[in-house]
C-alpha positions in Angstrom: 8.0 -57.3 -21.3 8.3 -61.0 -22.1 11.0 -61.5 -24.7 10.3 -65.2 -25.1 6.6 -64.5 -25.9 7.6 -61.7 -28.3 9.8 -64.2 -30.2 7.2 -67.0 -30.1 4.4 -64.7 -31.2 6.7 -63.0 -33.7 7.8 -66.2 -35.3 4.2 -67.5 -35.6 3.0 -64.1 -36.9 5.9 -64.1 -39.4 4.9 -67.6 -40.5 1.4 -66.3 -41.2 2.8 -63.4 -43.2 5.1 -65.7 -45.2 2.5 -68.3 -45.9 0.0 -65.7 -47.2 2.7 -64.1 -49.3 3.7 -67.4 -50.8 0.1 -68.5 -51.6 -0.9 -65.1 -53.1 2.3 -64.0 -54.8 4.2 -67.2 -55.2 1.3 -69.4 -56.4 -1.8 -67.4 -57.4 0.0 -64.4 -59.0 3.3 -66.1 -59.9 2.9 -65.7 -63.7 1.8 -62.1 -63.4 4.9 -61.3 -61.2 7.2 -63.1 -63.6 5.7 -61.1 -66.5 6.2 -57.8 -64.5 9.8 -58.7 -63.8 10.4 -59.6 -67.4 9.0 -56.2 -68.5 11.7 -54.7 -66.2 14.3 -56.7 -67.9 14.7 -59.1 -64.9 14.3 -62.8 -64.5 12.0 -64.6 -62.0 12.8 -64.3 -58.3 15.6 -66.7 -57.4 16.3 -68.7 -54.3 18.2 -65.8 -52.7 15.3 -63.4 -53.2 12.8 -65.9 -51.8 15.0 -66.5 -48.7 15.3 -62.8 -48.2 11.5 -62.4 -48.5 11.0 -65.1 -45.8 13.6 -63.5 -43.5 11.8 -60.1 -43.9 8.4 -61.8 -43.2 9.7 -63.2 -39.9 11.3 -59.8 -39.1 7.9 -58.2 -39.7 6.3 -60.8 -37.4 8.7 -60.2 -34.6 8.4 -56.4 -35.0 4.6 -56.8 -34.8 4.8 -58.9 -31.6 7.2 -56.4 -30.1 5.0 -53.5 -31.1 2.0 -55.2 -29.5 3.9 -55.7 -26.3 5.0 -52.1 -26.3 1.6 -50.6 -26.8 -0.3 -53.1 -24.6 0.2 -51.3 -21.3 -1.3 -48.1 -22.7 -4.1 -49.6 -24.9 -4.8 -52.8 -22.9 -4.5 -56.4 -23.8 -6.7 -57.9 -26.5 -7.6 -57.9 -30.2 -8.2 -54.2 -30.5 -4.6 -53.4 -29.5 -3.4 -56.2 -31.8 -5.3 -54.7 -34.7 -3.8 -51.3 -34.0 -0.3 -52.8 -34.0 -1.1 -54.5 -37.3 -2.4 -51.3 -38.8 0.6 -49.3 -37.8 3.1 -51.8 -39.2 1.0 -52.0 -42.4 1.1 -48.2 -42.7 4.9 -47.9 -42.4 6.0 -51.2 -43.9 3.6 -51.5 -46.8 1.4 -48.5 -47.7 4.0 -45.8 -47.3 6.7 -47.8 -49.1 4.4 -48.5 -52.0 3.3 -44.8 -52.2 6.9 -43.7 -52.1 7.9 -46.0 -55.0 4.8 -45.4 -57.0 6.2 -42.5 -59.1 8.7 -44.9 -60.6 6.0 -47.2 -61.9 8.1 -50.3 -61.4 5.2 -52.7 -61.2 1.7 -52.9 -62.7 -0.8 -50.9 -60.7 -3.2 -53.8 -60.2 -0.4 -56.0 -58.7 0.7 -53.1 -56.5 -2.9 -52.6 -55.2 -3.3 -56.4 -54.6 0.0 -56.4 -52.7 -1.1 -53.5 -50.5 -4.5 -55.1 -49.7 -3.0 -58.5 -49.1 -0.4 -57.0 -46.7 -3.2 -55.2 -44.8 -5.0 -58.5 -44.3 -1.9 -60.5 -43.4 -0.7 -57.8 -40.9 -4.0 -57.7 -39.2 -4.2 -61.4 -38.9 -0.6 -61.7 -37.8 -1.2 -58.9 -35.3 -4.1 -60.9 -33.8 -1.9 -64.0 -33.7 0.9 -62.2 -32.0 -1.5 -60.5 -29.5 -3.1 -63.8 -28.7 0.2 -65.5 -28.0 1.7 -62.7 -25.9 1.7 -62.8 -22.1 3.6 -60.7 -19.7 6.4 -62.5 -17.8 5.3 -63.8 -14.5 6.7 -62.0 -11.4 9.3 -64.0 -9.5 8.0 -65.2 -6.2 
C-alpha cells in the first residue's frame, strides 16, 4: 500500500467533494438551507461549521482513497473498483446517515434528497479521481 498516493489521491478527492458541496449547497441552495436552518431556530452556518465541513470533506476523500487501495488487490485496479469504493462510502457516510436521521424531520425532504443525490455523484467522481491517482509503491531494488 502506498501511503503517499493515498494521501495525494485522498486530498484531491476531498477537494472534489468540497468544491461540489460548496457549489451546490453553499451557492445554488444557500438561501434554501438558510431558510431550513431558520425554521429550526438556528442561524446560517458560520465559519466554524464551514471549516468543519471542509475537514470532513477531506477526511472522506482520504477514506475513499484508502478504501480503493484496500479493495484494489481483490477487485483489480481501475474505474470499476473506484466506483465500488465510492458507492460503499456513499452508502455508509451519506445514505444510511440520512435514513437514520429522517424520522426527526430536521430538514425539508427535497433538500435531503438533493443532498443524497449530490453526495452519490461526488463520491463516485471522487472515487474515480482517487483510483486514477493511486499507484502501488515501487519495490526497492
